[in-house]
N, C-alpha and C positions, 0 to 999 in steps of 0.2 A: 253810717256813712254804711248800704246795703254790701256786701261783698258777693262774687258770685264762686263756686267750689275753686274756681281753676286760683283764684289769690293763694289759699292755701296750701294747693297743689304748686306752683309754684316755688314759693317763698319756701317751701320744705328740699324743692332739687335745687336751688339756687345755693342752698344752706351746707348741698354736701361734698364732702372736698372732690370728687371727680365732678371737670367739666364736661359738662353736656350745653351745645346752643339749646335752648327753650326755643319751640316755636308753636305760634299760636294761628292757629288757621280759623276763619271765620268768617260769615256774610258782612256787610257794612252793617254797620247801628249798632251789633249785637253786643260792644263793651271791649274790646278788644282792647285798644288804650286805654280805658279806664282801668283795667286790671291790671294792664301793666303800669300804671301810674302809680293803683293802691300795693301791687308787689314794693315797689322801688320803695314806696316809703316803710316796708318792713323790712326788708333785708339789712346787713349791718355790713351796705359800703356804697361808696358812692358810684352815681350813677351820671349817664350822657345818654339824654333821647333824640333823635332826630327822625324824620318823616319824611318820604318820598311820594305823598299824595299830594302833588301839585297839577295842574294844569294839563304841562309837558312833562314829558320823562322825563329824570333824573339819568345824569349818567354815573359809571362804571367810577371816574373821578369823584366824586360826588361820595360815594358810597366809601372810596379809601382816605375821602380829607375826616369824613366822619370817624372812623376807625382810629386813624392818627390821630384825633383830639380827645380818642379815650386810651390809646396808649400813652399821651403827654400828659394826661390827669391819674394814672394808674402808677405814676411810678411811685404811691407811697404803700402798695397794699393791692387789696382785693380793689375789682372796677367793673361797672356790670354796664354795657352797649346795648344800649335797644332801637331799631331799626324799624320804625313805621310804614307798612308797605310795599315790604320788601320788593314783593315782583313789580313795582314797576322800574327798578334799575335796570338796563338789559347785561342780561350775563352776571346777573348778580351773584349764582352761583358758583362760580369758579373764582369769581373774585373774592367771595368770602370763605372759602377752601383753600384759597392760600395764604390770607391774612389768618387765619385761625392755627393754619399750620404751621407759621412762621411760629404766633404766639405759643404753640405748645413746642415749638424744639428749643424755645427761648426760655420756658418755665415762665412767662410771664400770665399772673392769676387774672385774664380779665373772660370774664363773663358775658353772654352776649345772649341775647333776647330778641327774635326775628319777628315779627308780625304780620299777614297776607291778609286780604280780603277774597284773592282769586283761590281756592285750593286748587286747583288743577295746576297752575302754573307753580306755587308754591311746590308742591308736590312733586311734578315733574323735576325742577330744579332738585329738589332735595335726593331723589332718587339716582341725577346724572351725575353728583358732583358731593354728594355729602351725608355719603353711607357711613354708618356709624359713628358721628357726629353729631348727631343730633337728637333730640326727643319732642315728641309733637303735642300739644294741647288742643281737641278741637274746640272750639266756640262753637255753640248752637244758636242759633234763636233762643230769648227767653220764653222761657214754659211759664202757666198759671203763676205756680205757685210763686215763683222769682218777683214776677206782676204783683200779685197780691200781698207777698211780703216788701215789697220799696214800694206800691203805691195804693194797697191795698182795695185794691179791684175787685168786686164781684166779676162768678164765673160767666155770667154772660157776658161780660164788657171785654175779657179775654176772647170768647170768640167772635164776638163782632171785631176789635179792637188791634186785636193780636197778640205780639210779643214786642213791638220798639220800644222801649224806654223813652228813647226819642220824643215820641208823639203824646206819652201819654199826660202833659199839660195840656192839649188840644184837642183832648177829644169832645170838652164842651162848646167847640166850635169846627161844627160839620166842614164849613168850606173852609178852614186852616187846616184841620187836619189831615182832608182828602191831599190838598197843592202839597204838605209837608210831603205821605206817601208816596204821590206820583211825580214831583220834582226832585226832591231831595233824598229820595231812597231810590222809585224804581226806574226815573229817568238817566242816573245818577252813575248807578249799578251798570243798566245798560250797555250807556256812551265811555264811560272808562275805568271797568272792573270787563266787561266781553269785547265791545267794537275795538278799543284801544289795543288792548294786549294781546288779540287772535284776529286771525283772518275770518272774515264774515265777507262772502259775495253778496249775499242778502239781508242789508240790515233791516230794512221793513220786515223782509218776512221773518223776521226771526221775533222782531218785536209782536207781528200779528198774531205767532204762536202764543207766545207767555199770554198773551190778553186771552188768546184762547184758552186755554191750561190754566187759567184764573177765572175761566167763565164754567170750567168742568172739572173744577176740581172736586177730587173726591169719586168719578166716573169714569170707566172704560172708555174709548175712546181709538177705534184703529185708522189705521194710518190712511186709509183708502177716507172714510168720509173727513180726516183733516184737511188730503190734497181737497175734499168736494169743498172746504169754507176756506180753502186756502186759494187768494190769486196769487200765480205765479210761483208756488211753491214747488216746484224741482221735481223730486222723489223723494223716497221714504228713508235711502240714506243723508239726504242733507236735514229730514227734518227729526230723527235722532242724534242728527251728530248737532244740532242749536238744539234738543231739550239737552243733551249732556249738558254742553253750555252751561245753560241756565239753570240745571242743578252744579255744576260747580262755583256760579257766584251764588249758591244758597239762597234761588228766588224760587226753582220751581222743579219738580222731580217724576220722573216717570218711572211708577214699578209693574215691576213685568210678572206676568202670570207662575205662581208658584207649579213647579212641575220637579220629578227629580232629575230631568236632564237638563243642565245649565242653557243647551245651544238651543232648546227647545223654549228655557225664558225670555233668552235675547229678541226670537222670533215674535213673541206674543204683541197682543195689541198692548200701549200702554196704558194704563190706569193713572191718571193725572193728579197730581199731590203738590199742594201748594205749599212751602215750606212758612209761611207764615200767612197766617187770616187777614194781616191789614191788607195784602196783595190781593185779597180776592174784594171784602170790602168796598178799595178802592177805586176797584172798576165799576163799581156800580153811584148810580147818581140818586143812591136811598139812602137816606138816613139811618142811625141805629131801629128810631124807631119805628120805621118804615119794614124796617127788615126782621124785626119782632113780630108784628105783625102779621106777617103773611108768612105758613108753617111753612110752605114749600118750600122758599127762599131758608125758613129758618134752620130746616133741615138739613139742609144741604151746606148750609156752614160749621152746625153740630158734627157732623159728619167728617167736616175737611179741619175741625180742629180736633177731633181725634186724631186723625191721618199726620197732619203734621206734627202731634206730642210723641208717636210714635218714631216720624221719617229723621225727626231733630236727632230725639234717644238713636238709632239705630247707625246715623252719622258719627253720632259721638263714642259710640261704644262697641260696634264695627258689627253688631247680629244684622242678619238681612229680611229685608221686608216686602212682603210680595201682596197679592189677591189671589183669589182662586176659582174660578170660574168651570162646569161642565154643564151642559146645557142648560137647564133652567136653574141649577143649583148654583149658588155663588156663597164665598167667604169676602167680606171684606178685606182684613188683614192677614196674612200669615208671618207668624215669625220665626227664623230660625236661625238658633245656634248651634252651632256642632249637628247635633242627632237630635237636637230639642225644637217641638215645633206649637207651635201656639197660635189656636188658631180664635178670632174677634171679631165676631155681628157685632153692627151698630146699629140701635133702633132709637133713632131720630122722633119717630110718630109721623113722618112723612110718608112712612112705608109701612108695611108688615112685614117681620121675618118667621119662618117656622123654623127655620134651626137645621133646614133638613141640608143647608148646605155645610155648615162644621159637621153634621154628623157623614155626612159620605166623607169627606176629607177627611175624618178622623179615620174609616171603616181602610181608606187605602194608601193614604201616607203617618198614619200612626201619631196625630198630632196628643203631645200629654196634656193639654187643655185644649179646652172650647169654655167661653167667655162671652159673655155679652154685655155691652155695655150700654146703655141708656134706658128708655122704659122696659121695669120686670127685669131689670139687670144692674150693674153696677151703675149708679150714679152717677153724669158726667163728670161733676165736681171733685166727688172720691177715684173717679180714674185720671184725670188731670191732674191729681195730686200725689200718682204714683211715679215711681221712678221705674219705664220699662223691663228694664233687665232683672226686676224682681220677677216679673211673670214668671220666669224659668228656674224659680226654685219649687 
């Protein structure tokens, strides 16, 4: 059975004598539950698994009942309690803090693993109540290497179908695959992980913004142009907030322009980046073969796949990801880790890159590397197999 890196990380941490809550954060259908169950099978302790992933919210009483179940079963030694979709329990962090501190004071060897598909809400609860008690493991969308290893995919399949392992069995049936992505992933994430958990005054606008972002994935779009294309769009503050919510749910990110001044970065026009190409392909009524036959559409998906690879790695490893543009010069992606900066241009075949953008960026911001992905550069199959953190070496 295929195992992601997080399994071995979890087993190692749960085997250490020092107790920390292990918190897995990531989008829906990226394998958090599978990772937890695989880790349960490898650690030398009994375990109890419970999920709050129901249409209606679970109460804090339900959470306490699961904890008491673990306490009852833990009387003979170490025990592991796993709570899935913990962010759906109201005031979960305060309840977890109290129960964890009680066990710590009494010397109970109850280890805890928390799973959440809404990183924004989980992180908020962790920072407000659980400081010093937890470690996080960020679970990103599946990479090309993982989909190839688990399902034998070629790079073209990954570029079109993206990285949802649950959809792999459906790719030979385009209608079923599209229905699965739209209804089981997109609609479920928006309705249950965003609208149910956050105040959103204009849910229809959030949905239209998501569709617009997927249509323009890999492209820069000013807030003024967004307002022109979205009815009842409100103002730029509302749009920026909704983009943040979509990013927190692991769906869509708005990359900011690279600048030495962070204030200017936030004020820039965002470059939309879908975090999984399946979200882009499912919005079009075109098959894999249709898109491959259209150089313009395939080029956009190609560039979006490179961006998604970098964006997911940035979320997992904590480096900055931006774009850069000045006059008619542009760099597709700029990676920043401390004082190290890497410039990446993508040449998919649908446009001609002169390299002037990277040259200007290097002169102004002292980029340590200037990379070209695609034609006359690093083949996309090799780039999508790289660990992006290694680009800083």
